[in-house]
Backbone bond lengths (Angstrom), bond angles and torsions (degrees), N, CA, C in turn:
res aa  C-N    CA-C-N  psi(-1)  N-CA   C-N-CA  omega(-1)  CA-C   N-CA-C  phi
1 M - - - 1.457 - - 1.521 111.46 -
2 K 1.374 115.99 -41.67 1.459 120.21 179.86 1.505 111.09 -63.82
3 V 1.317 116.75 -37.17 1.482 118.89 178.87 1.492 111.57 -64.84
4 A 1.340 116.04 -43.86 1.449 121.68 179.97 1.502 111.24 -63.99
5 T 1.329 117.36 -41.80 1.458 121.38 178.59 1.511 110.97 -64.20
6 S 1.328 117.59 -41.95 1.460 120.77 -179.46 1.518 110.59 -65.00
7 A 1.330 115.61 -38.14 1.478 118.51 178.91 1.527 110.97 -65.70
8 L 1.323 116.47 -39.12 1.450 121.19 179.33 1.517 111.16 -64.93
9 L 1.330 116.19 -42.31 1.452 120.13 178.94 1.507 112.35 -65.46
10 A 1.297 116.16 -33.57 1.451 120.64 178.17 1.498 112.67 -65.55
11 L 1.323 118.07 -26.96 1.438 123.01 -179.48 1.524 113.83 -85.72
12 L 1.324 117.62 -13.73 1.448 120.66 -175.84 1.522 114.51 -59.34
13 P 1.347 119.36 -44.62 1.437 118.82 178.15 1.550 113.31 -58.46
14 L 1.340 114.86 -38.09 1.465 119.15 178.33 1.527 111.26 -65.28
15 A 1.304 116.75 -46.55 1.437 122.45 -179.63 1.542 111.08 -64.32
16 Y 1.321 115.83 -35.98 1.436 120.21 -178.71 1.526 111.90 -67.82
17 G 1.350 116.43 -34.03 1.440 119.46 -173.43 1.511 115.61 -90.61
18 H 1.328 120.13 -26.15 1.451 122.11 -173.29 1.531 110.99 -94.33
19 Y 1.350 115.76 148.15 1.463 118.83 -175.35 1.510 110.38 -167.80
20 T 1.309 116.02 171.88 1.468 124.12 172.11 1.507 108.15 -124.62
21 F 1.343 116.62 176.63 1.488 121.13 174.25 1.517 108.90 -121.39
22 P 1.332 117.86 80.40 1.483 119.36 -173.64 1.525 114.95 -87.57
23 N 1.351 119.23 -15.13 1.461 121.29 -172.10 1.516 111.24 -118.82
24 L 1.321 115.22 136.94 1.459 121.96 173.97 1.546 109.21 -98.96
25 I 1.318 117.27 140.95 1.460 121.63 -179.47 1.506 108.71 -114.34
26 L 1.342 116.43 118.74 1.481 123.70 -179.04 1.521 108.65 -126.89
27 A 1.330 116.28 120.84 1.476 120.89 176.21 1.554 109.31 53.59
28 S 1.325 117.49 44.45 1.445 124.18 179.72 1.533 114.66 69.36
29 N 1.326 117.00 4.47 1.438 122.21 177.87 1.543 110.70 -100.50
30 T 1.308 116.55 125.92 1.479 120.94 -178.01 1.515 109.45 -95.89
31 S 1.342 116.78 125.52 1.453 120.68 -179.80 1.532 112.10 -72.30
32 A 1.310 114.82 170.58 1.460 120.74 170.98 1.535 108.44 -67.94
33 E 1.337 117.19 159.45 1.452 119.57 177.80 1.522 112.04 -61.34
34 W 1.325 115.35 131.47 1.440 124.44 177.08 1.523 113.69 61.36
35 Q 1.311 116.62 20.24 1.461 121.13 179.53 1.541 111.00 -69.53
36 Y 1.354 114.95 -47.82 1.446 120.93 179.36 1.526 113.26 -117.07
37 I 1.311 116.18 -3.11 1.442 121.69 -178.80 1.511 109.88 -110.71
38 R 1.327 116.46 132.42 1.469 120.10 179.49 1.531 110.05 -62.63
39 M 1.315 115.44 125.13 1.487 118.36 -179.38 1.523 109.70 -57.94
40 T 1.317 115.07 127.33 1.463 120.66 -178.41 1.510 111.61 -84.68
41 A 1.334 115.17 156.08 1.461 121.58 -175.86 1.512 112.09 -66.73
42 N 1.342 116.75 -15.47 1.457 120.59 179.37 1.534 112.99 -99.21
43 H 1.312 116.39 21.62 1.467 119.23 -175.39 1.506 112.47 -65.25
44 Y 1.330 117.31 -18.49 1.452 120.57 -177.88 1.540 113.06 -98.73
45 N 1.338 117.90 -17.12 1.463 118.98 -179.43 1.520 115.10 -137.50
46 S 1.354 117.18 -5.14 1.465 124.24 175.75 1.530 112.72 63.12
47 A 1.314 118.51 18.54 1.474 121.24 -179.64 1.521 111.11 -68.77
48 P 1.347 117.29 140.00 1.467 119.72 179.90 1.517 113.25 -82.89
49 I 1.336 115.47 174.96 1.451 122.29 172.53 1.532 106.81 -92.59
50 D 1.333 116.87 131.91 1.451 118.86 -178.65 1.514 113.02 -109.67
51 D 1.341 117.78 -1.33 1.457 121.37 178.45 1.539 109.11 -119.35
52 P 1.317 119.06 108.75 1.467 120.75 -177.13 1.518 114.57 -71.12
53 T 1.342 117.47 -6.10 1.443 121.25 176.56 1.545 113.25 -102.16
54 S 1.316 115.88 2.93 1.465 120.88 178.91 1.518 110.37 -72.51
55 P 1.352 119.30 147.94 1.470 121.52 173.26 1.526 112.44 -56.96
56 A 1.348 117.97 -24.69 1.437 121.80 -179.80 1.523 113.08 -66.48
57 I 1.323 116.75 -18.30 1.462 120.67 -176.76 1.520 112.06 -64.83
58 R 1.342 117.70 -18.40 1.468 118.27 -178.38 1.533 111.57 -69.34
59 C 1.309 117.28 -64.27 1.468 120.79 -178.82 1.504 113.03 -132.86
60 Y 1.337 118.04 -7.96 1.468 123.38 178.78 1.512 112.01 54.05
61 E 1.346 115.94 31.36 1.472 118.56 -171.45 1.526 113.09 -82.11
62 D 1.298 113.75 152.20 1.466 123.27 174.81 1.514 107.27 -97.49
63 S 1.322 116.71 97.69 1.460 120.91 -172.73 1.528 114.51 -69.01
64 S 1.344 116.09 -8.87 1.464 119.60 -178.46 1.516 112.08 -79.98
65 H 1.344 117.32 -8.32 1.470 120.22 -177.49 1.510 110.69 -100.99
66 Q 1.350 115.17 163.37 1.447 121.83 -176.20 1.514 111.61 -61.98
67 R 1.320 115.42 154.28 1.446 119.36 -177.88 1.525 111.50 -71.68
68 A 1.332 113.98 146.64 1.454 119.79 176.17 1.529 109.63 -81.74
69 A 1.342 116.71 160.67 1.461 122.07 178.01 1.542 109.45 -82.32
70 V 1.304 115.78 174.31 1.468 122.60 178.73 1.504 109.78 -108.98
71 A 1.334 116.85 121.78 1.474 121.97 -178.33 1.510 110.74 -89.23
72 S 1.316 116.40 145.98 1.463 121.53 177.89 1.527 109.34 -93.20
73 V 1.318 116.18 130.08 1.451 121.23 -179.58 1.541 108.80 -137.63
74 T 1.324 116.79 144.10 1.447 123.14 -179.63 1.536 109.84 -94.53
75 A 1.322 116.75 136.19 1.457 119.61 177.00 1.521 108.67 -56.27
76 G 1.342 115.59 136.03 1.458 120.56 -176.07 1.529 113.37 95.94
77 Q 1.333 116.41 -17.46 1.457 121.24 179.64 1.497 111.80 -76.22
78 T 1.341 117.23 149.81 1.456 121.26 176.62 1.516 110.25 -82.73
79 L 1.311 116.58 131.96 1.478 122.01 -179.40 1.519 107.32 -118.23
80 G 1.327 116.78 132.32 1.443 120.00 -176.95 1.515 113.38 -127.89
81 F 1.313 114.98 158.24 1.461 123.26 174.52 1.513 108.27 -121.70
82 K 1.320 118.09 132.08 1.458 123.49 179.91 1.536 109.17 -102.30
83 A 1.321 116.04 125.64 1.456 121.98 179.50 1.514 110.20 -81.12
84 S 1.345 115.85 153.07 1.463 121.69 -179.95 1.505 111.83 -78.56
85 N 1.342 116.69 -9.39 1.471 120.31 -177.71 1.505 107.63 -152.39
86 T 1.298 117.96 169.35 1.435 122.15 176.11 1.535 110.10 -65.64
87 M 1.320 115.73 133.93 1.463 121.32 179.35 1.484 108.52 -85.65
88 G 1.325 116.26 86.74 1.444 121.70 -169.76 1.540 115.91 -88.96
89 H 1.322 116.50 -11.74 1.461 118.96 -175.88 1.555 110.11 -94.30
90 P 1.315 117.03 147.08 1.489 120.44 179.19 1.495 111.66 -77.84
91 G 1.340 117.11 142.76 1.445 120.52 176.94 1.527 111.31 163.79
92 P 1.335 117.23 171.15 1.473 120.18 -177.91 1.494 114.07 -80.50
93 V 1.314 116.53 157.12 1.436 125.69 173.59 1.548 107.83 -112.12
94 L 1.327 116.10 132.28 1.460 120.30 -178.17 1.522 110.77 -137.32
95 F 1.328 116.29 143.50 1.468 121.47 176.06 1.512 109.93 -127.49
96 Y 1.349 114.90 133.87 1.460 121.79 177.39 1.556 108.26 -124.94
97 M 1.317 116.22 156.96 1.454 121.17 172.45 1.540 108.73 -133.15
98 A 1.322 114.92 156.18 1.461 121.04 176.05 1.530 107.92 -141.68
99 R 1.335 117.03 128.53 1.440 120.72 -178.80 1.512 111.87 -79.92
100 V 1.324 115.59 131.08 1.462 120.76 179.13 1.518 108.94 -72.53
101 P 1.331 118.97 132.66 1.472 121.20 179.53 1.505 112.98 -61.41
102 S 1.318 115.86 152.96 1.473 121.06 175.70 1.517 111.18 -56.66
103 G 1.314 116.12 132.90 1.471 121.62 -179.25 1.476 115.32 90.53
104 A 1.347 116.59 -8.39 1.486 121.04 177.07 1.519 110.06 -106.84
105 S 1.326 115.98 171.49 1.444 121.83 -179.17 1.529 110.38 -122.98
106 A 1.332 116.79 144.67 1.460 120.05 177.73 1.505 111.48 -63.04
107 A 1.301 117.15 -23.88 1.477 121.14 -178.70 1.520 111.82 -73.20
108 E 1.341 118.29 -16.83 1.462 121.14 -175.76 1.516 113.12 -122.20
109 W 1.328 117.76 -27.57 1.466 121.13 -173.22 1.520 111.74 -63.94
110 K 1.346 116.57 139.99 1.468 120.38 -175.39 1.520 113.40 -87.33
111 G 1.317 118.96 -20.53 1.462 119.83 178.62 1.515 112.25 75.66
112 D 1.342 116.82 29.31 1.464 118.63 -178.47 1.531 110.05 -89.75
113 G 1.341 115.01 157.20 1.453 121.60 -178.84 1.515 112.26 91.20
114 R 1.347 115.35 -175.72 1.460 122.01 -177.06 1.535 108.78 -82.76
115 V 1.325 116.04 80.02 1.457 122.00 -173.34 1.537 112.68 -128.06
116 W 1.335 117.17 -6.31 1.440 121.65 -171.85 1.529 112.28 -98.37
117 F 1.311 117.40 136.49 1.470 122.50 175.18 1.520 108.77 -129.42
118 K 1.301 115.77 145.91 1.465 120.83 -178.23 1.516 111.00 -84.99
119 V 1.338 117.06 132.53 1.454 121.10 -178.28 1.529 113.39 -112.46
120 H 1.314 116.61 -14.22 1.471 118.64 -178.81 1.507 109.71 -166.84
121 Q 1.324 116.46 150.35 1.455 121.46 175.15 1.508 110.40 -155.81
122 R 1.306 114.36 152.93 1.463 121.18 178.44 1.535 107.18 -135.85
123 G 1.301 115.78 116.21 1.452 122.13 -176.95 1.508 112.55 -99.16
124 A 1.336 115.40 -134.23 1.461 121.31 -175.19 1.521 110.27 -127.40
125 T 1.323 115.24 157.80 1.456 121.73 167.83 1.523 106.45 -100.80
126 V 1.299 115.03 145.20 1.467 120.68 -175.50 1.521 109.75 -128.12
127 D 1.328 115.31 132.71 1.477 121.12 172.99 1.519 107.98 -141.50
128 N 1.334 114.63 -173.64 1.467 117.40 -174.59 1.541 113.35 -69.43
129 T 1.356 116.13 -6.99 1.464 119.41 177.52 1.529 113.54 -94.20
130 G 1.352 115.36 -12.02 1.477 118.00 178.13 1.507 113.89 143.38
131 V 1.332 115.04 -166.45 1.472 124.77 178.98 1.501 107.85 -102.73
132 H 1.354 116.23 127.81 1.481 120.34 -172.77 1.531 111.41 -123.97
133 F 1.335 115.36 117.17 1.461 122.23 174.15 1.533 109.15 -104.18
134 Q 1.322 117.57 151.64 1.431 120.89 172.05 1.545 110.68 -67.37
135 T 1.318 117.57 132.38 1.444 121.61 175.83 1.535 108.79 -135.79
136 G 1.330 117.03 172.86 1.435 122.60 175.60 1.531 114.72 84.65
137 M 1.360 117.91 3.90 1.455 120.01 178.38 1.518 111.13 -89.93
138 N 1.295 118.14 165.80 1.452 120.36 171.74 1.507 112.92 -130.10
139 T 1.337 117.00 9.46 1.472 123.43 171.72 1.504 108.79 -135.02
140 I 1.336 116.08 148.83 1.460 122.69 172.01 1.526 106.26 -135.00
141 S 1.330 117.80 149.29 1.463 119.13 -174.91 1.518 110.13 -154.44
142 F 1.321 114.27 168.12 1.475 121.83 178.83 1.534 109.21 -157.39
143 P 1.333 119.07 155.98 1.446 122.11 176.12 1.546 110.39 -86.61
144 V 1.320 116.07 127.71 1.474 119.36 176.93 1.539 106.28 -67.25
145 P 1.333 118.52 126.38 1.470 120.82 -177.20 1.530 112.83 -55.33
146 R 1.330 116.46 134.40 1.466 121.53 -177.72 1.524 112.49 -63.81
147 S 1.297 116.98 -32.21 1.474 120.51 -177.14 1.530 112.90 -87.88
148 L 1.303 117.25 3.55 1.454 120.37 179.58 1.559 109.72 -64.18
149 P 1.339 117.32 127.37 1.467 118.23 177.89 1.506 113.12 -60.15
150 A 1.327 117.38 144.14 1.458 121.80 178.95 1.529 109.21 -63.47
151 G 1.338 115.07 151.19 1.458 120.52 178.31 1.500 110.68 146.94
152 E 1.305 116.05 -175.39 1.460 121.51 179.54 1.547 110.01 -92.92
153 Y 1.322 114.48 143.47 1.465 121.60 -176.13 1.514 111.07 -141.48
154 L 1.338 115.83 153.80 1.461 121.42 160.16 1.518 107.98 -95.68
155 V 1.322 115.94 139.74 1.463 121.66 178.73 1.516 106.68 -118.81
156 R 1.335 114.86 119.60 1.463 121.01 -176.70 1.515 110.49 -105.21
157 A 1.325 117.20 117.77 1.482 122.84 175.76 1.504 108.93 -101.09
158 E 1.349 117.47 141.20 1.442 120.84 -177.08 1.533 109.80 -146.62
159 H 1.306 114.87 136.62 1.439 121.79 169.70 1.559 106.10 -126.24
160 I 1.352 115.06 129.05 1.471 120.54 -179.01 1.519 107.80 -108.78
161 A 1.321 117.23 111.78 1.474 121.72 178.45 1.515 109.33 -82.51
162 L 1.343 116.66 126.33 1.448 122.10 -174.05 1.523 113.08 -116.55
163 H 1.347 116.81 21.35 1.448 119.65 -174.73 1.536 112.87 -72.36
164 K 1.334 116.09 -14.14 1.475 119.44 176.04 1.520 108.27 -116.58
165 P 1.322 119.68 97.81 1.480 120.55 -175.94 1.524 112.81 -55.94
166 G 1.322 113.89 130.74 1.474 118.71 -178.04 1.499 114.66 86.87
167 S 1.341 117.19 -5.78 1.462 121.94 -178.34 1.544 109.55 -134.84
168 P 1.339 117.90 67.25 1.468 120.49 -176.96 1.530 112.24 -65.68
169 Q 1.296 116.30 151.51 1.472 122.09 177.67 1.535 107.80 -122.27
170 H 1.348 113.99 118.56 1.466 119.59 -178.87 1.524 110.66 -99.55
171 Y 1.318 115.41 125.08 1.489 121.91 175.65 1.520 105.48 -110.35
172 V 1.356 115.82 117.20 1.458 120.54 -169.56 1.524 110.58 -133.47
173 A 1.339 115.76 146.79 1.461 121.42 171.14 1.502 109.60 -155.11
174 C 1.335 117.88 152.78 1.461 122.35 178.80 1.540 111.15 -123.37
175 A 1.310 115.00 128.55 1.472 121.22 175.40 1.519 109.01 -100.39
176 Q 1.311 116.69 159.20 1.435 124.19 179.23 1.544 108.61 -114.74
177 V 1.331 116.67 120.80 1.467 119.13 -175.97 1.516 111.42 -136.64
178 K 1.336 115.20 157.31 1.468 123.58 171.01 1.515 106.98 -116.62
179 V 1.318 116.87 115.92 1.470 122.63 -176.86 1.531 108.30 -90.52
180 T 1.349 115.43 129.78 1.450 121.79 175.63 1.519 109.59 -118.72
181 G 1.346 115.14 161.81 1.458 119.19 176.59 1.498 114.81 66.33
182 G 1.313 117.40 26.70 1.457 120.73 -177.58 1.512 113.66 -83.32
183 G 1.337 115.83 -169.37 1.449 121.47 -177.70 1.512 111.16 -120.99
184 S 1.341 115.31 -148.58 1.444 120.33 -175.37 1.532 111.88 -120.94
185 G 1.300 116.51 31.72 1.477 121.56 179.66 1.494 111.45 -67.59
186 R 1.342 115.51 160.70 1.470 122.22 177.54 1.512 108.83 -120.91
187 P 1.323 118.05 89.25 1.467 121.68 -173.81 1.561 112.30 -60.13
188 G 1.319 114.24 146.38 1.465 120.41 177.00 1.508 109.47 171.40
189 P 1.320 118.98 173.93 1.468 127.46 -4.68 1.515 111.61 -68.24
190 L 1.331 115.85 154.05 1.452 121.42 -178.86 1.508 111.16 -97.16
191 V 1.342 116.49 140.18 1.449 122.66 179.29 1.535 108.49 -133.19
192 A 1.307 116.70 168.40 1.464 123.06 178.11 1.524 109.52 -113.38
193 F 1.351 115.35 152.41 1.464 122.21 170.64 1.535 107.99 -124.84
194 P 1.340 117.49 116.91 1.445 128.12 0.42 1.526 111.20 -72.87
195 G 1.319 117.29 163.12 1.445 122.13 178.01 1.526 112.19 133.53
196 A 1.345 117.04 -33.41 1.462 121.70 -178.65 1.526 113.06 -67.87
197 Y 1.298 116.63 -28.28 1.466 123.02 -177.72 1.520 110.03 -121.51
198 S 1.319 114.95 152.98 1.485 120.43 169.90 1.524 106.91 -126.92
199 K 1.316 116.01 164.33 1.466 120.79 -177.82 1.526 111.81 -67.47
200 S 1.328 117.46 -18.57 1.448 119.70 -178.20 1.535 114.58 -101.36
201 D 1.340 116.60 4.54 1.464 119.68 -179.97 1.540 110.17 -57.79
202 P 1.332 117.68 134.39 1.466 120.26 179.39 1.540 112.79 -56.87
203 G 1.340 118.03 -35.98 1.439 119.79 179.79 1.517 115.10 -76.91
204 I 1.323 117.05 -12.56 1.449 122.69 179.51 1.534 109.69 -94.73
205 M 1.295 116.84 -42.82 1.468 121.09 -176.02 1.531 110.49 -100.25
206 F 1.273 118.43 26.06 1.454 123.62 -174.74 1.535 112.50 -68.20
207 N 1.327 115.15 135.24 1.496 120.31 175.72 1.530 107.74 -100.90
208 M 1.297 116.09 100.57 1.469 119.93 -177.84 1.511 113.56 -73.66
209 Y 1.301 117.05 -6.90 1.474 121.18 -179.42 1.529 111.30 -105.01
210 G 1.336 116.27 9.23 1.457 121.00 -174.89 1.561 111.82 -67.56
211 N 1.282 114.43 157.87 1.476 121.74 178.13 1.537 107.49 -134.31
212 P 1.345 118.47 117.98 1.466 127.23 11.58 1.526 111.80 -76.86
213 V 1.323 115.92 163.46 1.451 122.95 179.96 1.535 108.15 -67.13
214 K 1.327 117.50 133.68 1.438 122.95 177.08 1.507 112.61 -122.48
215 P 1.351 118.27 146.15 1.459 120.35 176.51 1.514 110.90 -59.06
216 Y 1.327 116.61 153.06 1.456 119.63 179.16 1.526 110.81 -92.34
217 P 1.356 118.31 122.59 1.490 121.63 179.15 1.511 110.52 -91.10
218 L 1.340 117.19 111.51 1.467 120.76 -178.74 1.525 110.98 -63.42
219 P 1.334 116.73 138.21 1.468 121.41 -178.74 1.504 112.53 -78.85
220 G 1.322 116.33 164.69 1.456 120.39 176.32 1.513 114.22 84.19
221 P 1.343 118.10 -173.68 1.446 122.24 -177.71 1.536 111.79 -76.99
222 E 1.334 114.68 176.59 1.457 119.90 174.15 1.546 110.02 -68.95
223 V 1.306 116.03 156.22 1.452 121.22 176.56 1.521 109.90 -74.04
224 W 1.343 114.74 131.47 1.470 119.92 173.16 1.521 108.62 -75.69
225 S 1.311 115.84 119.64 1.460 120.99 -174.47 1.522 111.95 -91.41
226 G 1.311 118.48 -11.41 1.454 120.59 -179.43 1.497 111.64 81.70
């Protein structure tokens, strides 16, 4: 019994830190699992992506499962993703969107090429005691830009765990939405996944425990403000 208990306790840190993003939150309403979010390939073990140049970095989807539906969201509305577990590791939160081409559907479009623009990010605060990221949450969210043109989009949520310097862990999921009531903004700059990150990016390989303390450089392009 002691051996079994010890083994279970040893697994707790792993279980505490790993997660998926199966639920979309719209107007305080939480969807069913994978209803509007493409089921990710780690749905059975919650394992992260460790290579930022892998094709999985785009949406990490499991293409063998049925297609998710498309949720309706109003420009200016807050859109959230609910994690399957507590997000216990320190690291940035980033959100990207990609507009689905005319004649295509968010339920089928792959989102390949330079089509992604960043709409929100949350980095770290830095003081003389170190680099501090928010942890312990199980939801992340952002406001859909009011000037975003109406249409169908993929929404990419990402949390990068930096607790192991030189070995980042990417937790990624893509939701499918139809934006209404938008404006005439021109989102950019546009990047591709894979392509937006490299293994040597300062914000990817960041050592948050380094001495002297250094500010955290967020990876990827600038946020499109609309």
